[in-house]
C-alpha positions in Angstrom: 6.8 -15.2 -79.9 8.3 -11.6 -79.8 6.8 -8.6 -81.7 9.1 -8.3 -83.9 8.9 -12.0 -85.0 4.8 -11.8 -84.8 5.2 -8.7 -87.3 7.6 -10.6 -89.7 5.5 -13.8 -89.7 2.5 -12.0 -90.6 4.7 -10.0 -93.5 6.3 -13.3 -94.7 2.4 -15.0 -94.8 1.6 -12.7 -97.6 3.9 -13.1 -99.8 2.3 -14.1 -103.0 -0.6 -11.2 -102.6 2.1 -8.7 -102.2 3.8 -10.3 -105.5 0.9 -10.4 -107.3 -0.5 -6.7 -106.0 2.7 -5.1 -106.1 5.6 -6.0 -108.4 6.0 -3.2 -111.3 4.4 -4.4 -114.1 4.1 -1.7 -117.6 1.3 0.9 -116.9 -1.1 2.9 -119.3 -1.0 5.7 -116.7 0.2 9.0 -117.7 2.1 11.2 -115.6 -0.5 14.0 -114.7 0.1 17.8 -114.4 1.8 18.9 -111.6 1.5 22.3 -110.1 4.9 24.5 -109.1 5.3 23.7 -105.3 7.6 25.0 -102.9 11.1 23.6 -103.5 14.6 24.1 -101.6 15.0 27.7 -102.0 18.8 27.4 -103.9 16.6 25.9 -106.7 14.4 28.8 -107.7 17.2 31.4 -108.2 18.8 29.0 -111.1 17.3 31.5 -113.8 20.0 30.5 -116.1 18.5 27.3 -116.8 17.2 27.1 -120.1 13.9 25.5 -121.2 16.2 23.5 -123.6 17.5 21.8 -120.2 14.0 20.4 -119.3 13.9 16.5 -119.4 11.4 14.6 -120.9 10.3 12.0 -118.0 7.5 9.8 -117.0 6.0 9.7 -113.1 4.6 6.3 -113.6 2.6 5.5 -110.4 2.9 1.9 -108.7 0.3 -0.6 -108.4 -0.9 -0.4 -104.5 -0.7 1.2 -101.8 2.7 3.7 -102.6 5.2 4.7 -104.9 5.9 5.5 -108.4 8.6 5.2 -110.9 10.5 7.7 -112.4 11.5 6.9 -115.7 13.5 8.5 -118.4 14.9 11.5 -116.1 18.9 11.2 -115.7 20.2 12.6 -112.3 23.7 12.9 -113.2 22.3 16.2 -115.0 21.8 18.7 -113.2 17.8 19.3 -113.1 16.2 22.1 -114.3 13.7 24.0 -111.8 11.0 22.4 -113.5 11.9 19.3 -113.3 13.0 19.4 -109.7 9.4 20.6 -109.0 7.6 17.7 -110.8 10.0 15.4 -108.6 9.5 17.2 -105.7 5.3 16.8 -106.3 5.5 13.6 -107.2 7.6 12.5 -104.1 4.8 14.4 -102.1 1.8 12.6 -104.1 3.2 8.9 -104.1 5.6 9.3 -100.9 8.1 7.0 -102.7 10.0 7.4 -105.7 12.0 4.9 -107.7 14.3 6.0 -110.3 15.6 3.4 -112.6 19.0 3.1 -114.0 20.9 5.9 -112.3 24.7 5.8 -113.2 25.0 8.4 -110.3 28.5 9.2 -108.7 28.6 9.5 -105.0 28.9 13.1 -105.3 25.8 13.2 -107.7 24.0 11.3 -105.2 24.7 13.9 -102.2 24.4 16.8 -104.5 20.9 15.5 -105.6 19.6 15.1 -101.8 20.9 18.1 -100.6 18.2 19.8 -102.9 16.0 18.6 -100.7 17.3 19.7 -97.6 20.5 19.6 -95.4 21.8 16.4 -94.7 22.2 14.4 -91.4 25.4 12.5 -90.6 24.6 8.9 -89.6 26.0 8.0 -85.6 27.6 4.9 -87.0 30.7 6.9 -88.5 32.4 3.8 -88.9 30.3 3.0 -92.5 30.4 6.4 -93.5 31.6 5.9 -97.2 35.2 7.2 -97.5 35.4 10.7 -98.2 31.6 11.5 -97.9 30.4 11.6 -94.5 26.8 11.9 -95.8 26.6 8.6 -97.8 25.8 5.4 -95.0 27.0 2.6 -96.4 24.5 -0.3 -96.1 26.1 -3.9 -96.8 26.3 -7.2 -95.3 30.2 -7.5 -97.3 33.2 -8.4 -95.3 36.5 -7.6 -95.9 39.4 -8.5 -94.0 37.4 -9.7 -91.4 35.6 -6.8 -91.5 32.1 -5.3 -92.2 32.3 -2.7 -95.0 28.9 -1.6 -94.1 25.9 -1.8 -91.3 24.8 -5.5 -92.4 21.8 -5.5 -90.1 20.2 -2.3 -91.1 16.5 -2.3 -91.2 15.7 -5.5 -89.1 13.1 -3.8 -87.4 10.4 -2.0 -88.8 11.1 1.7 -88.8 11.7 5.4 -90.4 15.3 6.7 -90.6 16.3 8.8 -87.5 12.9 9.2 -85.7 14.8 9.2 -82.7 15.9 12.7 -83.1 14.4 16.0 -82.4 14.4 16.5 -86.4 13.5 13.4 -87.8 14.4 12.7 -91.4 12.3 13.9 -93.9 13.4 11.0 -96.2 16.3 8.8 -97.7 17.5 7.9 -100.8 19.2 4.4 -101.4 21.4 3.8 -104.4 22.1 0.0 -105.4 26.0 -0.6 -106.0 25.5 -4.6 -105.7 22.8 -6.9 -105.7 22.2 -10.4 -104.5 20.0 -12.9 -106.9 17.8 -13.7 -104.5 15.9 -12.0 -101.5 17.3 -8.4 -100.3 14.1 -6.7 -100.9 12.6 -3.5 -99.1 9.0 -3.6 -97.8 7.3 0.0 -96.9 4.3 1.3 -95.3 1.9 3.5 -95.7 1.2 5.4 -92.2 -0.9 7.4 -93.8 -3.1 4.5 -94.6 -2.8 2.8 -91.1 -3.9 6.1 -89.7 -6.8 6.5 -91.8 -7.8 2.9 -91.4 -7.3 2.4 -87.7 -10.6 1.5 -85.8 -12.5 4.0 -83.8 -11.3 2.7 -80.6 -8.0 2.8 -81.4 -7.7 6.0 -82.7 -9.4 7.4 -80.0 -6.9 5.7 -77.6 -4.2 7.6 -79.2 -5.5 11.0 -78.9 -3.2 13.8 -77.9 -0.5 11.0 -77.2 3.4 10.8 -77.4 6.1 8.1 -77.3 9.8 7.9 -76.6 12.2 7.0 -79.6 15.1 5.3 -79.0 17.8 4.5 -80.8 19.3 2.4 -78.5 16.5 0.6 -77.5 17.2 -2.1 -79.8 21.3 -2.1 -79.9 22.0 -4.4 -77.5 19.6 -7.0 -79.2 20.9 -6.4 -82.5 24.6 -6.8 -81.2 23.7 -9.9 -79.6 22.4 -10.9 -82.4 25.3 -10.4 -85.2 28.3 -8.9 -86.0 27.6 -5.5 -87.6 26.8 -3.2 -84.6 30.5 -2.0 -83.2 30.6 -0.4 -79.6 29.3 3.1 -79.1 31.7 5.8 -78.1 30.8 7.6 -75.5 30.4 10.6 -78.0 28.4 8.3 -80.0 25.7 7.8 -77.7 25.4 11.4 -76.3 24.1 12.1 -80.1 21.6 9.3 -79.7 19.7 10.2 -76.4 16.3 9.3 -76.8 13.4 11.9 -77.7 9.5 12.3 -77.5 7.5 12.8 -80.9 3.6 12.9 -81.2 1.9 9.4 -81.4 0.2 10.5 -84.4 2.0 13.6 -86.5 0.7 15.9 -89.8 2.9 15.9 -92.4 4.2 19.3 -92.8 3.8 19.8 -96.9 0.7 18.0 -97.9 -1.1 17.9 -94.2 -2.2 14.6 -93.8 -2.0 12.5 -90.9 0.1 10.0 -90.6 0.7 7.4 -87.5 4.6 7.7 -86.4 5.7 5.0 -84.2 8.1 1.9 -85.0 9.0 -1.4 -83.4 12.4 -0.3 -84.2 12.8 3.1 -82.3 9.4 3.7 -80.2 10.0 1.8 -76.8 7.0 3.5 -74.5 4.2 6.0 -74.6 4.2 8.6 -72.3 2.3 8.7 -69.0 0.5 5.5 -69.2 1.7 2.2 -67.0 4.3 -0.2 -68.9 2.0 -2.9 -69.4 -0.8 -0.3 -71.4 2.1 1.0 -73.2 3.4 -2.0 -74.3 -0.2 -3.5 -75.5 -1.6 -0.3 -77.1 2.2 -0.1 -79.7 1.8 -4.1 -80.3 -1.9 -2.9 -81.2 -0.3 0.0 -83.1 2.8 -2.1 -84.7 0.4 -4.5 -85.7 -2.2 -2.5 -87.5 0.3 -0.5 -89.3 1.9 -3.5 -91.3 -1.2 -5.3 -92.3 -0.8 -6.6 -96.0 -2.4 -4.1 -97.5 -0.7 -1.3 -96.7 2.7 -2.6 -97.6 5.0 -2.0 -100.9 7.9 -4.6 -101.3 10.5 -3.1 -103.7 12.3 -5.5 -105.8 15.5 -4.0 -106.5 17.2 -3.6 -110.3 20.3 -2.4 -111.0 21.4 1.3 -110.0 18.1 1.8 -108.6 17.8 4.8 -106.2 15.1 5.0 -104.2 13.8 8.3 -102.8 11.2 7.7 -99.9 9.2 9.9 -97.2 10.2 8.9 -93.3 7.5 11.3 -92.5 4.5 9.3 -94.0 6.3 5.4 -94.1 8.4 2.9 -92.4 10.5 0.4 -94.2 11.7 -3.1 -93.2 14.6 -5.3 -94.8 13.9 -8.4 -96.4 16.7 -10.3 -95.5 19.8 -11.2 -98.0 20.7 -14.9 -98.0 24.3 -14.8 -96.3 26.4 -16.8 -98.7 25.2 -13.2 -101.3 26.9 -9.8 -101.5 24.5 -6.8 -101.0 25.8 -3.3 -101.0 24.0 0.1 -100.9 24.5 3.9 -100.2 22.1 6.0 -98.1 21.8 9.7 -97.8 19.2 10.9 -94.9 17.7 14.5 -95.1 16.8 16.5 -91.7 13.2 17.4 -91.8 11.2 19.6 -89.1 10.2 18.7 -85.4 7.0 16.7 -85.5 3.5 17.8 -84.8 
């Protein structure tokens, strides 16, 4: 059995636990006071936004190891600096935010994303939303014999664009069309994964660095489905492998997290191939233990914003006969350390 199948089997073996522990239910938890934090520079100069523009919304923590709902915030409106600061702090505190019922346009999606930093353009230009190259279409829909989006996105656990020198800060995924069953997205908390490492395993990765490669799984994905186009020489040049620390420090909250995934991490630098594979397999399996996972069951118009420095994620799969379409932006981050 492949490592990917083994990890999927472990996740699928615990659906009852995930459903019981992590489904969203009304909560008596009230949003905590949030202190002013560093925000994207353009926001601190918006002095023309008056107090009357501040929106009343709730930050409601989700049950489980990660995440919070944002209730009552309208992202079709430009956020006042105070509101943006609350959202930014909530994202740092919870690693994943679910903005409910957001009827935003693609341009509003882009504009909100840009407030956190520059946006990354995905190498698969074939699936950019027309007129909006900042948006990657994630979809299993085929029109006129051609896929309109990347239908196998998230087939393996991964952190978005970890294969770049500057990996992603975070991603924002907006539901456009949802299936009546399936289509969940699973998120694993890599801070918890690091914190709960057995001592021997933690000692084994001290100072270690690992190779991340976009191309490592690409050929296999092409064999398994019809979603992946052949890459041009120019596209291949954009996704050359990089090396990152196995354990990274979050640049904004200082917490340490595992930074490996079955999707993009191929080997540990300086170890023989068999030792590298055995160590990575242990780290992959530990990362996706059921108690580290939040399963997001999508609702219409959800916008989910997660921190790729803190989480890895996996697409839960959609029945072939049902349609699913989402739009994704990705924010550029910093060099991991």
